[in-house]
N, C-alpha and C positions, 0 to 999 in steps of 0.2 A: 504493499499499500504506500502511497505517496503522502508525504507530510504536508498538512495544509499550510504551514508557515512557510515552505518553500515553493509550493505549487502556484504557478500563475492562475489567475481567475480564468475560466473558460469564457469566451467571447459569447457563446450562446447562453450561458448562465447569466452573463451580464445584461444581455439583451432581454432576456425573459424577465429578470428582475425589475430592469428599467420600466419595461411596459406594465408590469404588475403595479409598480408604485405610481406611474401615470395614471393608471385607471383608477386607482384608489383616491388620488387627488381630484380626478373629475368627477368620480362617484361622490365623494364628500362635498365637492363644490356646488353640485347642483341637488343637494339634499340640505335639511336644515343643519346637518351636523357640521358642515364645513365653514360657511360663513354665516353668522348669526346677525340678524338685522337688529340693530339698537337704534335708538332715536338719533344718536348723534354719529355713529361710526359703526361699521361692520365688524364685530369681534370674530376671530378665526382660530381654528386649531389645524387649519391647513399646513402650517409650517411643521407639523408632526411627521408626516409621511415624508415630507422633503428631508428633514433631519435624519430619519432612519435610512432613507434611500442615500443620502450622502455618506452615512457611516458604511453602508453596505457595499456602495459602488465606487466611492471616491468623489474627489471634489468637481471633477469635470462632468459626470453624469449628475451629480448633485446640483450644480449650477444649471443644467438643463431642467431638472425637476423644478428648481426654484423659478426658472423663467416661465414654466408652465403655470406655477403657482399665481406668479404676477399677471399673466394673460388671462387666466380665469378671473382674478380680481377686477382687471380692466373690464372685463366683459359684464360682470356682475354689477359693478358700480354704474356702468354704462346703462344697462338694461333696467336695473332697479335702484336708482340713486338714493342716497341717504344724505344728510345735512352737509357732510364733508366729501361726498363723492367726487366733487370738483378736484380734489387733490389726488385722486387715483384714475381719473379719466379725463383726456384733453377734450372729449366730445360732451362734458357736463360744464356748463357755462358757470363762470365765477360769479359770486354774489353781486348782483347789481350791474352784470356786464352781460353782453350777448355772446360772448365767445368763452372757451376753455382755455387751459394754459398747457404748453408743451411740458412744462415741469411736471406736470402729472405722471408723464410717462417715467421720468427719473424716479419720483417716489413710489410708484408702482412696482417698477422692475427691479431696479438695483438693489434695494434691500432684500427683496426676495430671492434674488440670485445668490447674494451672498449668504443668506440663510441655508443655502445648499452646498456652501464652500467652508465657511468658518468652522461648523461643528465637528468637521472631518479632523482638521488641525487640531482642535481642542481635544477630542477623543485621543488622537495619536500622542499628543504631549501627556496627557494624563495617564494613559495606559503605559507608556514608556516610563514615565517618572516613577511608577509605582509597580514596575515588573517585578515577578516572583511573589507577588501578594495575590492572594485569591480574590480580594475585592477591588483590585485594580481597574481590571476592565469594566465591572458594574459601575465603579465611581466614574470612570471615563464617559459611559452612556449617559448617566445623569448630568454630568457637566456639560456634554455636548447637547443635549436637549436643552438645557438652562441658556446656553450661549446663543443657539439658534434663535429662541423666543426673544432673547434680548436684542440681538442684531436687528431682527424683523422690526420689533416695536420702537427701540431707539431710533433707528435710521428712519423709518417711516415718519415718526412724529418730529424728529429733528430735522429732516428736510422739510417738512411741513411748516414748521417754525422759522425755518432759514430762508425760503423762498416764496412761500405763500402766506406770509404772517398776516398781510394786510387782509387778504380774502378770508383767512381763518377767524380774523377779528370782526369782519363784517358778517360772517355766517353766525358767530356766536352772540354778536351785539355788544362786542366790549371794545375797549381801546387797545391799541398796540401794546401798551405798557403791561397789559394783563395777558397777553399771549403766552408767555413762558409760563406762568403759573397755571393757566388753563391746560396747556399741553402736559405739563408735569402730572395735573390730576387725571388726564386720560391715561397717561403711562402707568400711575398706580392703579386706576380702576380696571383697566383691561390688561396691561403688560404683566402685572404680577400674577394674575390668576393663569395666564397664558403660560408663564414661565414655569409655574407650579405643575401645570397639566402636561407640558413637555417634559419636565424632569421625570414624572411618573411614568407616563406612557412610553417615552423613548427608553427610560431605564428597563421597564417591563418587557416591552416588545423586543428590544435588542438583546437582552439576556436570553430570552426564548429562542431566537434566531441564532445566537452564538452557541447555545446547547445543542442545537439541531444541525450544527456545522455550516450554516449559511454564510456566516460572517468569517471571511478569511483572516488570519492572524499574519500580521506584518512583523518583519524584523524589529526587534527592540522592544515589542509589546510583551505583556505577560502571556 
């Protein structure tokens, strides 16, 4: 038998897993599970399959899954807009304007792509740092889940406050001086529960996949 730690991943295996994670993202996106409509913004757990796919397949395919997440968000915010959907779709007019903003593409896509990249490096770092310890890889899975959720929320809300602060203030009916506080409130209200959910779900699912031999062990990991 070949050692999983030295065998390269099968291209067919990677293709099948990529298709599986993409299907899960699409299934979740078009059911109430993936994007939860709230009065202000759409809460999500779509980052979870992106993070798990990133750990299983690496940052390149993870970036592709993240891009799919972003495109789904673009579609949903265009077809069923909420108060802040102008920040996720250039086809949704800015408050008081007759047009959208191209910055919406940056906000919608870049954080989601990085959500499929950063967790892989966090997992590799944590697993390598704790190699030889039974809890090393499980800790890496949990930290990867948290990092993906933080990257998604922090970059989305950070970009929104940086490039669309005026539109955000108009949508909220507040002054620009209050934008940072309002964004922090959204991060705490949505981002913290999303990070906790990602830690629990990514940790549990990845440990199951690891025991089933689906996740390859890389050199330097436990």
